[in-house]
C-alpha positions in Angstrom: -19.3 9.1 5.6 -22.8 7.9 6.6 -22.2 4.7 4.6 -25.4 5.0 2.5 -23.9 6.2 -0.8 -25.3 3.3 -2.7 -21.8 2.1 -3.7 -21.0 -1.6 -3.1 -18.6 -2.7 -0.4 -15.9 -3.2 -3.1 -15.7 -2.5 -6.8 -16.3 -5.4 -9.2 -13.0 -4.7 -11.0 -11.0 -5.3 -7.8 -9.0 -8.4 -8.8 -5.7 -8.6 -6.8 -2.6 -9.9 -8.4 -1.3 -10.8 -5.0 -4.0 -12.0 -2.5 -1.5 -11.5 0.4 -1.5 -7.7 -0.4 -4.8 -7.3 -2.2 -5.2 -3.5 -2.4 -1.6 -2.8 -3.6 -2.2 -2.9 -7.3 -5.6 -1.3 -7.5 -5.1 2.0 -9.3 -6.9 5.3 -9.3 -7.8 4.8 -13.0 -9.4 1.5 -12.1 -11.5 3.2 -9.5 -12.5 5.9 -12.0 -13.4 3.2 -14.6 -15.6 1.4 -12.1 -17.4 4.6 -11.0 -17.9 5.7 -14.6 -19.7 2.4 -15.5 -21.5 1.6 -12.3 -25.3 1.9 -12.0 -26.5 2.5 -8.5 -29.1 -0.1 -7.4 -30.7 2.5 -5.1 -30.7 6.2 -4.3 -27.9 7.6 -2.2 -29.2 7.9 1.4 -31.7 5.1 1.0 -30.0 2.4 3.0 -27.0 1.7 5.2 -24.4 -0.5 3.5 -20.8 -0.4 4.7 -18.6 0.4 1.7 -14.8 0.3 1.8 -14.9 1.7 -1.7 -17.0 4.7 -0.5 -14.7 5.6 2.4 -11.6 5.1 0.1 -13.2 7.4 -2.5 -14.0 10.0 0.2 -10.4 10.0 1.2 -9.3 10.4 -2.4 -11.7 13.3 -3.0 -10.5 15.1 0.2 -6.9 14.7 -1.0 -7.8 16.1 -4.4 -9.7 19.0 -2.7 -6.7 19.9 -0.5 -4.1 19.4 -3.3 -2.1 17.1 -1.0 -1.3 13.4 -0.9 -3.7 11.7 1.5 -0.9 11.0 4.0 0.4 14.6 4.1 -3.2 15.9 4.4 -3.7 13.7 7.5 -0.3 14.6 8.9 -0.8 18.3 8.7 -4.4 18.4 9.8 -4.6 15.7 12.4 -1.4 14.0 13.5 0.9 17.0 14.0 -1.7 19.1 15.9 -2.5 16.2 18.2 1.1 15.2 18.8 0.6 11.8 17.1 4.3 11.3 16.4 4.2 7.6 15.5 1.3 7.6 13.1 1.9 7.3 9.3 1.1 5.4 6.2 4.7 5.1 5.2 6.5 3.4 8.1 9.2 5.5 9.7 12.4 3.8 10.8 11.1 3.8 14.4 7.8 2.3 13.4 9.5 -0.4 11.4 11.7 -1.4 14.3 8.7 -1.5 16.6 6.2 -3.1 14.2 4.1 -6.0 15.7 4.0 -8.5 12.8 0.5 -9.5 11.7 -0.6 -13.1 11.9 -3.2 -15.1 10.0 -5.9 -17.5 11.3 -3.4 -20.3 11.9 -0.8 -18.2 13.6 1.4 -17.7 10.6 3.1 -14.3 9.9 1.4 -12.5 7.0 2.4 -9.5 4.9 1.3 -6.0 5.7 -1.3 -4.5 3.3 -0.7 -1.4 1.2 -3.7 0.7 0.1 -2.4 3.4 -2.3 -5.7 4.3 -4.0 -8.3 3.5 -1.2 -6.1 4.9 1.6 -9.0 6.4 3.4 -10.4 2.8 4.0 -7.5 1.7 6.2 -4.0 2.6 5.2 -3.0 4.4 8.4 -0.6 2.7 10.8 -0.4 3.8 14.4 0.3 3.0 18.1 -1.9 2.6 21.0 -0.5 5.8 22.6 -1.2 7.8 19.5 -4.7 6.5 19.2 -5.4 7.4 22.8 -4.3 11.0 21.9 -6.8 10.9 19.1 -9.6 9.7 21.3 -8.8 12.2 24.0 -9.2 15.0 21.4 -12.6 13.6 20.5 -13.7 14.2 24.2 -12.7 17.9 24.3 -14.4 20.1 21.6 -13.5 23.2 23.7 -9.9 22.8 22.8 -10.1 24.2 19.3 -11.5 23.9 15.7 -10.1 20.4 15.1 -11.7 19.1 18.2 -15.0 20.8 17.4 -15.0 19.2 13.9 -14.5 15.8 15.7 -17.5 16.5 17.9 -19.6 17.4 14.8 -18.7 14.0 13.3 -20.2 12.3 16.4 -23.7 13.6 15.8 -26.1 10.8 14.8 -27.4 11.2 11.3 -28.9 7.9 10.0 -29.8 4.4 11.1 -27.1 1.8 10.7 -28.8 -1.6 11.3 -29.4 -1.7 15.1 -27.1 1.3 15.6 -26.8 4.9 14.4 -24.0 6.5 12.3 -22.5 9.9 12.3 -19.6 10.8 10.0 -18.2 7.3 10.0 -18.6 7.0 13.8 -21.0 4.3 14.8 -23.0 4.8 18.0 -24.4 2.1 20.3 -26.8 2.9 23.1 -26.0 1.0 26.3 -28.7 1.9 28.9 -28.4 5.7 29.4 -25.0 5.8 27.9 -23.9 6.1 24.3 -20.7 4.4 23.0 -19.1 5.9 19.9 -16.8 3.5 18.2 -15.3 2.0 15.1 -13.3 -1.0 14.2 -11.2 -2.2 11.3 -8.9 -4.8 10.0 -6.2 -5.5 7.4 -4.2 -8.6 6.8 -3.1 -9.9 10.2 -4.5 -7.1 12.3 -7.8 -6.2 14.0 -8.5 -2.9 15.8 -11.2 -1.3 17.9 -11.5 2.3 19.3 -14.4 3.5 21.3 -15.4 6.1 23.9 -18.3 7.2 26.2 -18.5 11.0 26.1 -20.6 11.2 29.3 -17.9 9.3 31.3 -14.9 10.7 29.5 -13.7 7.1 29.0 -11.8 5.9 26.0 -10.6 2.4 24.9 -8.1 1.3 22.2 -7.7 -2.4 21.4 -5.2 -3.5 18.8 -4.4 -7.1 17.9 -1.9 -8.5 15.5 -4.1 -11.5 14.7 -6.4 -11.8 11.7 -9.1 -13.6 13.6 -12.5 -12.4 14.8 -11.1 -9.2 16.4 -11.6 -7.8 19.9 -14.6 -5.6 19.7 -16.2 -7.5 22.6 -13.2 -6.6 24.8 -13.5 -2.9 23.9 -17.2 -2.8 24.6 -16.8 -4.7 27.8 -14.2 -2.3 29.1 -16.4 0.6 28.3 -19.5 -1.0 29.8 -19.0 -4.2 31.9 -22.7 -5.0 31.3 -21.9 -5.8 27.7 -20.7 -9.4 27.7 -17.4 -10.8 26.3 -17.8 -13.2 23.4 -17.8 -16.9 24.4 -14.6 -18.8 23.8 -14.9 -20.3 20.3 -15.0 -24.1 20.1 -11.8 -25.6 18.7 -12.2 -26.5 15.0 -13.0 -30.1 14.2 -10.0 -32.1 13.1 -10.6 -33.2 9.5 -8.9 -35.9 7.5 -8.5 -35.6 3.7 -9.2 -38.4 1.3 -8.2 -38.9 -2.3 -10.8 -38.5 -5.1 -10.3 -39.3 -8.8 -10.0 -36.3 -11.1 -13.2 -37.2 -13.0 -15.1 -37.0 -9.7 -13.5 -33.6 -8.9 -14.3 -32.3 -12.4 -18.0 -32.5 -11.7 -17.7 -29.6 -9.3 -15.8 -27.2 -11.6 -17.8 -24.0 -12.3 -19.2 -20.8 -10.9 -21.5 -20.6 -7.9 -23.5 -17.4 -7.1 -23.4 -16.6 -3.3 -24.6 -13.0 -3.6 -25.3 -10.5 -6.5 -21.6 -9.5 -6.6 -20.0 -12.4 -4.8 -19.2 -15.8 -6.4 -17.3 -18.9 -5.7 -15.1 -20.1 -8.7 -14.2 -23.7 -8.5 -11.3 -24.9 -10.7 -9.4 -28.1 -11.2 -5.6 -27.9 -11.3 -2.9 -30.5 -10.6 -5.7 -33.1 -9.8 -6.9 -30.9 -7.0 -9.9 -28.6 -6.5 -9.4 -24.9 -5.8 -11.9 -22.2 -4.7 -11.7 -18.5 -5.4 -14.2 -16.2 -3.6 -14.6 -12.7 -5.1 -11.8 -10.4 -3.9 -10.3 -13.1 -1.8 -7.4 -15.6 -2.0 -7.5 -18.8 -4.0 -7.4 -21.8 -1.7 -7.1 -25.5 -2.2 -10.2 -27.7 -1.3 -9.5 -30.9 0.4 -12.0 -33.8 0.2 -13.5 -35.2 3.4 -16.2 -37.2 1.6 -17.2 -37.3 -2.1 -19.3 -34.2 -1.7 -17.8 -32.5 1.4 -14.6 -30.4 1.2 -12.6 -28.2 3.6 -9.7 -25.7 3.5 -6.8 -25.8 5.8 -6.2 -22.1 6.1 -9.3 -21.3 8.1 -12.4 -23.0 9.7 -14.6 -23.2 6.6 -16.1 -26.0 4.6 -17.9 -26.5 1.3 -20.5 -29.1 0.5 -21.8 -29.8 -3.0 -25.5 -30.5 -3.7 -26.5 -33.0 -6.4 -29.9 -33.7 -7.9 -31.5 -37.2 -8.4 -29.5 -37.6 -11.7 -26.2 -36.8 -9.9 -25.8 -33.3 -11.5 -24.2 -30.7 -9.3 -26.7 -27.9 -8.6 -25.3 -25.9 -5.8 -22.6 -25.5 -3.2 -23.1 -24.7 0.5 -20.5 -22.7 2.4 -20.2 -23.5 6.1 -18.4 -20.8 8.0 -18.9 -18.9 11.2 -21.8 -21.0 12.3 -23.8 -20.2 9.1 -24.7 -22.2 6.0 -24.9 -20.2 2.8 -26.2 -21.8 -0.4 -24.7 -20.8 -3.7 -26.6 -22.1 -6.8 -24.4 -23.2 -9.7 -24.7 -20.7 -12.5 -22.0 -21.9 -14.9 -20.3 -25.3 -15.5 -16.8 -26.0 -16.6 -13.6 -24.0 -16.3 
């Protein structure tokens, strides 16, 4: 819960059959298999590193400890006592009829995600009103044992970058005030909850867009001194050109972006495709002989060649950053 278990963000055997619903087919046995063979790269408690796997595993362990399915455990211990009548993992008929459809980066409707094994990492669906009830309970430890347990979770326990972390709650200091908060996102949605205990002020922001989220709105409402994010510049309009298959074939291979994160470039139907670890496979469109882009989001890929023309690396351009990935394997 302090996000310093030493576990990676995601297990290396997480290979979705359906990128539109990536967690749906990841099984408990796969999680156990990964944990049984994984060697920690550092001691637990040594360093903050956000881990969806760690939080999902924590939810699984709590479920096993109580002898209840995760959803039922949450319902009996949190949702029912707080009167959160429209919070669930399995959508009720009312929730289905009132569901705000999620949207991708280009405004297209996308499928809801299902997280059967890693439910603790983001399977819960709720409403703004129910989340306000949840946050209100966090402000009042005098009301009962559940609320006191919530207050216990707020206590700062370890550094988390330029913040502090309690039991999954992040805390940011804004002048004399402290903001406790968390955010999250699944396919087509981004959410933010936060509160200032000293002011008894809470904020819930929910969006049905898979873009950058709305953390800045939540922080700004809690503390107007914290600025809103600048309006993003519109993406550059790009025009695709045709390249011969023998030119495209030079780029096929594996590029290492991080220790557990690669770009797999393949050639299919006379087109290049890129697959990033644990993400969807997308087509690459040529803008020049070495520069490519994807149409689904504002990201580009440039290939680096040496003096002899051999491809040595790829550079990912996304979010204002340029990340170089050396080529570690050639061919398909």
